[in-house]
C-alpha positions in Angstrom: 119.2 196.1 75.2 119.4 195.1 71.5 121.4 192.0 72.4 118.9 191.0 75.1 116.1 191.2 72.5 118.1 189.3 69.9 119.1 186.6 72.4 115.5 186.1 73.4 114.4 185.8 69.8 117.1 183.3 69.0 116.5 181.2 72.2 112.8 181.1 71.3 113.2 180.2 67.7 115.5 177.3 68.5 112.7 175.6 70.4 110.2 175.5 67.6 111.2 172.2 66.0 111.4 170.4 69.3 108.1 171.9 70.6 106.3 171.2 67.3 107.5 167.5 67.2 106.5 166.9 70.9 103.1 168.5 70.5 102.6 166.5 67.3 103.3 163.3 69.2 101.0 164.3 72.0 98.2 165.3 69.6 98.6 162.0 67.7 98.3 160.0 71.0 95.3 162.0 72.2 93.5 161.6 68.9 94.5 157.9 68.9 96.0 158.3 65.4 99.0 156.1 66.5 97.3 152.9 67.6 99.2 151.2 70.4 101.9 153.9 70.5 101.1 154.9 74.1 101.1 151.2 75.2 104.5 150.7 73.7 105.9 153.8 75.4 104.3 152.7 78.7 105.9 149.2 78.5 109.3 150.7 77.8 109.2 153.0 80.8 111.8 150.8 82.6 114.3 152.0 80.0 113.1 155.6 80.2 115.7 157.0 82.6 118.5 155.3 80.6 117.4 156.8 77.3 116.5 160.1 78.9 119.9 160.4 80.5 121.7 159.7 77.2 119.5 161.9 75.0 119.6 164.8 77.5 123.4 165.0 77.0 122.9 166.3 73.5 123.8 170.0 73.5 120.9 172.6 73.7 117.8 172.1 75.7 115.5 170.7 72.9 115.2 167.2 74.3 114.4 168.5 77.8 111.6 170.6 76.3 110.3 167.5 74.4 110.5 165.4 77.5 108.6 168.0 79.5 105.6 167.9 77.1 105.6 164.1 77.1 105.7 164.1 80.9 102.8 166.5 81.2 100.6 164.0 79.3 102.1 161.1 81.3 103.7 159.4 78.3 107.0 159.2 80.2 107.7 158.8 83.9 108.9 161.5 86.4 112.2 159.6 86.7 112.7 159.8 82.9 112.0 163.6 83.0 114.4 164.2 85.8 117.1 162.1 84.1 116.7 164.3 81.0 116.8 167.5 83.1 119.9 166.5 85.0 121.9 165.4 82.0 120.9 168.3 79.8 124.0 170.3 78.9 122.3 173.3 77.2 125.1 175.6 76.1 127.8 174.0 78.4 129.4 171.7 75.8 129.6 174.3 73.0 131.3 176.7 75.4 133.8 174.1 76.5 134.5 173.2 72.8 135.0 176.8 71.7 137.3 177.4 74.6 139.4 174.3 73.7 138.9 172.8 77.1 140.7 169.6 78.0 138.9 166.5 76.4 139.2 164.7 79.8 137.4 167.6 81.5 134.5 167.6 79.0 134.2 163.8 79.1 134.2 163.7 82.9 131.6 166.4 83.1 129.3 165.0 80.5 129.6 161.4 81.8 129.0 162.6 85.3 125.8 164.3 84.3 124.5 161.4 82.3 125.3 158.8 85.0 123.9 161.0 87.8 120.8 161.6 85.8 120.2 157.9 85.1 120.8 156.9 88.7 118.5 159.6 90.1 115.9 158.8 87.4 115.7 155.1 88.4 115.6 156.0 92.1 112.7 158.4 91.6 110.7 155.8 89.6 111.3 153.3 92.3 109.5 155.4 94.9 107.2 157.6 92.8 104.4 155.6 91.3 102.2 158.3 89.7 103.7 158.1 86.2 102.2 156.8 83.0 98.7 158.1 82.2 95.8 156.0 83.4 92.3 155.8 82.0 90.8 158.0 84.8 93.1 160.9 84.0 91.4 163.4 81.6 94.1 166.0 81.0 94.8 166.8 77.5 96.6 169.7 75.8 93.6 170.7 73.7 91.1 171.3 76.5 93.9 173.1 78.4 94.6 175.6 75.7 91.2 175.9 74.0 92.8 175.8 70.6 90.1 174.3 68.3 91.9 171.0 67.9 89.0 169.7 65.6 90.9 171.3 62.7 93.5 168.6 62.9 96.6 167.6 64.8 99.0 169.7 62.6 97.0 172.9 63.2 96.7 172.1 66.9 100.4 171.3 67.3 101.3 174.6 65.6 99.0 176.6 67.9 100.4 175.0 71.0 104.0 175.6 69.7 103.4 179.3 68.9 101.7 179.9 72.3 104.5 178.3 74.2 107.3 180.0 72.1 105.6 183.4 72.8 105.5 182.7 76.6 109.2 181.6 76.6 110.2 184.7 74.6 108.6 187.1 77.1 110.1 185.4 80.1 113.6 185.0 78.5 113.6 188.7 77.5 112.8 189.8 81.0 115.6 187.6 82.4 118.1 188.9 79.8 117.3 192.5 80.8 117.8 191.6 84.5 121.2 190.1 83.7 122.0 193.2 81.6 121.2 195.6 84.4 122.7 193.6 87.2 125.9 192.8 85.3 127.8 189.6 84.8 130.7 190.8 87.0 128.3 191.3 90.0 126.8 187.9 89.5 130.2 186.2 89.2 131.3 187.6 92.6 128.7 185.4 94.3 130.3 182.2 93.2 133.7 182.4 94.9 135.7 179.3 94.5 136.4 178.8 98.2 132.9 179.5 99.3 131.5 176.4 101.0 128.0 177.2 99.9 129.1 177.8 96.2 127.4 174.6 94.9 124.1 175.6 96.5 124.3 179.0 94.9 125.4 177.6 91.6 122.5 175.2 91.5 120.1 178.1 92.3 121.6 180.1 89.5 121.3 177.1 87.2 117.5 177.1 87.6 117.3 180.4 85.6 115.4 179.3 82.5 117.9 180.7 80.1 121.1 179.5 78.4 123.0 182.4 80.1 123.1 180.2 83.3 125.0 177.3 81.7 127.2 179.7 79.7 128.2 181.8 82.7 128.8 178.8 85.0 131.0 177.2 82.4 133.0 180.4 81.8 133.5 180.9 85.5 134.8 177.3 85.8 137.2 177.9 82.9 138.5 181.0 84.6 139.1 179.1 87.8 136.4 181.2 89.7 134.4 178.1 90.8 135.1 174.5 91.5 134.2 171.4 89.5 131.5 170.6 92.1 129.9 174.0 91.7 130.0 173.7 87.9 128.4 170.2 88.2 125.8 171.3 90.7 124.9 174.3 88.6 124.7 172.5 85.3 122.7 169.6 86.8 119.9 172.0 87.8 120.2 174.0 84.5 117.7 172.5 82.2 117.3 175.5 79.9 113.8 176.8 79.2 112.2 173.4 79.8 110.9 174.6 83.3 109.1 177.4 81.6 107.4 174.9 79.3 106.5 172.8 82.3 104.8 175.8 84.1 103.2 176.8 80.8 101.6 173.4 79.9 101.1 171.5 83.2 98.0 172.5 85.1 99.2 171.0 88.4 101.2 174.0 89.8 102.0 172.2 93.0 103.6 169.4 91.1 105.5 172.0 89.0 107.0 173.6 92.1 107.9 170.1 93.5 109.8 169.2 90.3 111.5 172.6 90.4 112.6 172.0 94.1 113.6 168.4 93.3 115.8 169.5 90.4 117.5 172.1 92.6 118.1 169.8 95.5 119.6 167.1 93.4 122.0 169.5 91.7 122.9 171.4 94.9 123.5 168.3 97.1 125.4 166.4 94.4 127.7 169.4 93.8 128.2 169.8 97.5 129.2 166.1 97.9 131.6 166.3 94.9 133.3 169.3 96.5 133.8 167.3 99.8 135.8 164.7 97.9 
């Protein structure tokens, strides 16, 4: 119980710098403090999935959280967001490093996630056109959260950050308690190595907005309990707590569920295909 509470606190505190920076950027754009910044980002959207896939590979889920907030205000495209989500490694890489896993395995896994993220990102942007914010879109973070943004962008960014961190803390704590009561051993039995549906289950487990998902999947792979395809499928869908931030900040709930489903399907199908070969 104590560990569940401590882990929830740590997971929430780690997000503060990334949340604050992303909200600060958004507030600056909404208050037009950075002249032309939004136009520059809009023009560079063709490189979005490329940069998103590369930055997402950095351990922890900070960049996926930052990307989520930038997508909500349409600063980046959906393809860029998905590229970040798919390449995000969360706690996977630190676990592999601490377990002294083979460098070739780590390189293969990270590069696979980055390349897959970039490819899917460009594919999505090719067919999905509702991306960068247009003049007729009136969504902004201030009106959504009613946080008295007239006090300045620093105050506003801090309020948004604290509200989101509190929301993440509550949900992560509940998830930690569920994992504590269900037990890791019972969960691991689901992902048998020879189960043909293992990647589908692993990808579903990866959607849990908690670092426990990537940690457990990585540990199961190191113990030989799941295949590489299952690990890949599960970690592709595992974007940390960024999905919590998406549901917290984006008012379009239908879109949120669509992104959730898309993230799952891309991870599950990719993992299944890898297992076939």
